[in-house]
N, C-alpha and C positions, 0 to 999 in steps of 0.2 A: 543388680547388686553393685555396690560401690567397690571398685578395685583400684588401689593406688600403687601396687607393686610395679616395679620396673619402669616407672615414669621418669622422665628426665628431671634433673634438678634445675631450679631457677634461683638465681641470686636475688635477695630481697633485703630491705633494711627494716630492722625492728628496734623499737625503743623498749628497753628492759630496765627493771629496777637495778640500779648499779650495785647494791649490796648483794642481791641474789646472784647477779652475774659474776661478781668477784668470788663468791662462795662456790659457785658452780665450776669456775675455772680452777680454783684451788683444789677441788675434788677431782679434777681431770676429766670432767664431763665433756662429751662431744655435744656442743650446743645445737648444732644443726640437726643431728640425729635425734636428740631429745625433743626439740621443738617440733620436728617433722612428725614424730610418732605421736606426740600428745595432740597435735593439731589434727592429724588423721583420725584419731579416736574421737575427738570432739565433733568433727565433721560427720562421721558415721552416726554418732549419737543423735545429733540434731536432724540428720536426714531421716532416721527412723522415727524420731519424735514427730516430725512434720508429716511423714507418711501415715503414721497412726492417726494423726489429727485429720488429715484429708480423707482417710478411708474409714473413719469412725462409724459413719452411718451404715456402710456396707457390712462392716464387721458385726455391728449390733444386729442388723437384719439377719445375717447368717446365723449368729448365735441364737436368735429367737426362733428361727426355722428349725435348727437342730434341737432346741429345747422342746418344741412343739411336736416335731415329726421323728426325731431321732436321727442317727447317722445313716447316710445311704449305705447299703450293703452291710448293715450292722449284724444281720443274722449270720454272716460269714466270719465274723470276728472270732478269734480263738483266745482272746485275752480279756 
């Protein structure tokens, strides 16, 4: 699982839309914190998108097996 908490910060240069940057500063937004959070969300989204793509065949095979044979230990389910 991807975990980004408690990682050290690293300075970087970004090119941003000047009008958006000006508006964000006028609103008192913390740019580093905002970009960091949004980038982390996008990295996680893409990670899982790629994971699903790489594992599609295995997931499809598992689902087909469950459809054909049912869940293991299904007779013990209480719901």
